Structures are given as C-alpha cells and as structure tokens.
C-alpha positions in Angstrom: 119.1 113.4 88.3 119.0 112.3 92.0 122.1 112.9 94.0 123.1 110.5 96.8 124.8 112.1 99.8 126.2 110.0 102.6 125.3 111.5 106.0 127.3 108.9 108.0 128.3 105.3 107.9 124.7 104.0 107.8 122.5 106.9 106.7 122.1 108.6 103.3 119.9 111.3 101.8 118.9 111.4 98.2 118.3 114.9 96.8 115.6 114.7 94.1 115.2 118.3 92.9 113.1 120.1 95.5 112.5 117.1 97.7 114.7 114.6 99.5 114.3 111.1 100.9 116.4 108.9 103.0 118.0 105.4 103.3 118.7 104.1 106.8 120.6 100.9 107.4 120.6 98.7 110.5 122.5 95.5 111.2 119.6 93.3 109.7 117.8 95.4 107.1 117.5 98.8 105.5 114.6 101.3 105.2 113.9 103.9 102.5 111.9 106.8 103.9 109.8 108.1 101.0 110.6 107.5 97.3 111.0 110.9 95.8 109.3 113.1 93.2 111.1 112.2 89.9 112.7 108.9 90.9 110.7 105.8 89.7 114.1 104.1 90.1 114.4 105.0 93.8 114.5 101.3 94.8 117.5 100.7 92.5 119.2 103.8 93.8 118.8 102.5 97.4 119.9 99.0 96.5 123.1 100.5 95.1 123.7 102.0 98.5 123.0 99.0 100.8 123.1 95.2 100.4 120.6 94.8 103.3 117.0 93.7 102.6 115.2 96.9 101.7 111.7 98.1 102.9 109.8 101.3 102.3 108.1 103.8 104.7 106.1 106.8 103.5 106.0 109.9 105.8 102.8 110.8 103.9 101.4 110.2 100.4 101.7 113.5 98.6 102.8 113.0 95.0 106.4 114.3 95.5 107.1 111.5 98.1 105.9 108.4 96.3 107.3 108.4 92.7 109.3 105.1 93.4 106.6 103.3 95.4 105.5 101.1 92.5 108.8 99.1 92.7 107.7 97.8 96.2 105.0 95.3 97.0 104.2 97.1 100.2 105.0 100.2 102.3 104.7 101.2 105.9 102.2 104.0 106.2 99.7 105.4 108.6 96.1 104.1 107.9 94.9 107.7 108.2 96.8 108.5 105.0 95.1 105.9 102.8 92.5 108.4 101.5 95.2 110.7 100.3 97.2 107.8 98.9 94.2 106.2 97.0 93.5 109.5 95.3 96.7 109.1 93.4 95.6 105.7 92.1 98.4 103.8 93.7 97.8 100.1 94.2 100.1 98.5 96.8 99.7 96.9 100.2 99.8 99.2 103.2 101.6 98.0 106.3 99.9 100.1 109.0 101.9 102.0 111.5 100.7 104.1 114.4 102.0 106.4 117.1 104.5 104.7 119.4 105.3 101.8 117.0 109.0 100.9 116.8 110.5 99.5 113.6 113.9 98.0 114.5 116.3 97.6 111.6 118.7 95.7 113.8 120.3 97.7 116.6 118.6 100.7 115.1 115.1 101.4 116.5 112.9 103.9 114.7 109.9 105.3 116.7 106.8 106.4 114.8 105.2 109.7 115.9 101.8 110.6 114.4 101.8 114.3 113.3 98.6 114.9 111.3 97.8 118.3 109.9 99.8 118.7 106.7 98.0 115.4 105.8 95.8 113.2 108.0 98.5 110.4 108.2 101.7 112.4 108.3 104.3 110.8 110.6 107.7 111.7 111.9 110.4 109.1 112.5 112.6 109.3 115.6 115.9 107.6 114.9 116.4 106.8 118.6 120.1 106.0 118.9 121.2 108.7 116.4 119.0 111.3 118.2 117.6 112.5 114.9 114.0 113.3 113.9 113.0 112.8 110.3 110.0 115.1 109.8 108.6 114.7 106.3 107.1 118.0 105.2 105.8 119.2 108.5 109.0 120.7 109.9 111.0 122.6 107.3 112.2 126.1 106.5 110.6 126.0 103.0 107.0 126.7 102.4 104.5 124.2 103.9 101.4 123.3 101.9 98.3 123.8 104.0 95.6 124.3 101.4 93.3 121.9 99.7 91.8 118.5 100.7 93.3 116.7 103.7 95.0 119.8 105.3 94.2 121.2 108.7 96.1 124.0 110.3 94.7 123.6 113.8 95.6 119.9 113.8 99.0 120.8 112.5 99.6 123.1 115.5 98.6 120.4 117.9 101.1 118.0 116.2 103.9 120.5 116.4 103.2 121.0 120.1 103.3 117.2 120.4 106.7 117.1 118.7 108.0 119.6 121.3 107.4 117.1 124.0 110.0 114.9 122.3 112.7 117.5 122.1 114.8 115.9 124.8 115.0 112.8 122.6 116.6 114.4 119.5 119.3 117.0 118.6 118.5 117.8 115.0 115.8 117.5 112.4 116.1 116.0 108.8 113.3 117.6 106.7 112.1 116.6 103.3 112.3 120.1 101.8 114.3 123.2 102.4 117.7 123.4 104.1 119.3 120.3 105.6 119.4 119.8 108.5 117.3 122.2 110.6 117.4 123.0 114.3 114.7 121.7 116.6 113.9 125.3 117.6 112.2 125.7 114.2 109.2 123.7 115.5 108.5 126.4 118.1 108.6 129.1 115.4 106.3 127.1 113.1 103.8 126.9 115.9 103.9 130.7 116.4 103.5 131.4 112.7 100.6 129.0 112.3 98.8 130.5 115.4 99.2 134.0 113.9 97.6 132.7 110.7 94.6 131.2 112.6 94.3 134.4 114.6 94.2 136.5 111.5 97.1 138.6 112.6 99.6 137.3 110.0 100.1 139.3 106.7 99.7 137.2 103.6 99.8 137.6 99.9 97.3 136.1 97.4 99.1 134.0 94.8 98.5 131.5 92.0 99.9 128.1 92.8 99.5 125.3 90.2 96.2 126.9 89.2 95.0 127.4 92.7 94.4 130.8 94.4 96.1 130.5 97.7 97.3 132.8 100.5 101.1 132.8 101.0 102.3 133.6 104.5 106.0 134.2 104.6 107.9 134.4 107.8 111.7 134.8 108.3 112.0 131.1 109.2 109.5 129.4 106.8 106.2 129.9 105.0 102.8 128.5 104.6 100.4 128.2 101.6 96.9 128.3 103.0 93.3 128.7 101.8 92.1 132.2 101.0 90.4 133.8 104.0 86.6 134.0 104.1 
C-alpha cells in the first residue's frame, strides 16, 4: 500500500514499493509528478492531500511511473517519450514539454530540463524557489536501467554533464528510486561510472533480469544494468 510522507507544507512524496512519486502544491494548482507502479488510485491519493486543481507530469513513461495515468485525461510529457509511452498501450493526451519550459503552479515555478539517455524523453524538474531537483530515474543511488530499447548510455552521460551546469540552482535531489534524498555530488559520480562502462574498464557481472541477460555494474554509490558487451 502506498505511503504518503509530507516533506514540507506544500510537498509530499508517495512511496509505492520500490518507486516514489511526488505531489507539489502551488497557490493556484497542484502537480503530481509520475503516478507510481502499483497505484491506479494515485489521483485519489493526491486529491486526498490537496484541494487544488490537480495535473499530472511524467518524468518518463516506464511502466513503474504510469500506473495511475488512466485517471487523467492528459499529462505533461516530453514528445520524445511518446514512442516509449505508446508501447505500453496507454491512450491519453500528451501536453508537450521541452527543455526550458516553466510550469508555474502559482508562486511555484517548475523548470523542465531535458535529460535523455535512460529514455529518450526523460526530464528533470527544477523546483526553482525550493532549490530542489526532481530527477526521475536518471539520478539515484539504486540501479539504473540502461539496457533494452530506448536506452543510450552515451546520451545519458551528456545529460548528466548538462545537469551539472545547473548545480548552483539546487541544493538537493529527489530521486524516484533508492535513498531519499540524495546529494547533488552523486551526479558527478554517475558520470564517472558510466564513462568507465563505455571505456570497458568497469567490472560487471552477467545476470538474469526479468528474463533478460544483462550486465550488472555495481559501484559504491549506485549501479547500472546494461547490455551484454559484444
């Protein structure tokens, strides 16, 4: 069962097993960021938190982030993610967002940062006044999926390097998996690990993951599931 945890007076995280999603409230409206893995009632949960008009934004369209999407007529999402989203058979209107867009909830501006790599349309959300970065799956101290369709490790590295240019704008990162929160220094470490994998200098272990043979690279700060070499 999902657990609602209040972060501050206008921000909540919902822990849904191995994934979390968020509700942010401004003076005019509220935004749910992702809708969980096992929470088709995610909208009801959010509406029990806030009485402001509620909208939905997806950081990306992997299955564990969209279980409650069907309760909404539309969601904010990068158009680059539509291929990943349509694979899941979801039918809803996409409200396109792009790098640099600002969604203002009412005295609470949220800046969109495109960070493709984990998926083509992955985005991070900069909660400008709170100085918080909501990172989706791309920055976490768990294990980041980088195998199968839509994943690109080289693009991921470029996106993480891009995030580092925003480091003066946020103090902490809210990830969708792993520990909560994480320090922004983790981004630099993830770049180092991903570069080691690309260079062939990282030591990995072949494993079975949901019927897929993958290479698991484990670092002290996080891990990556990648395609087998060769």
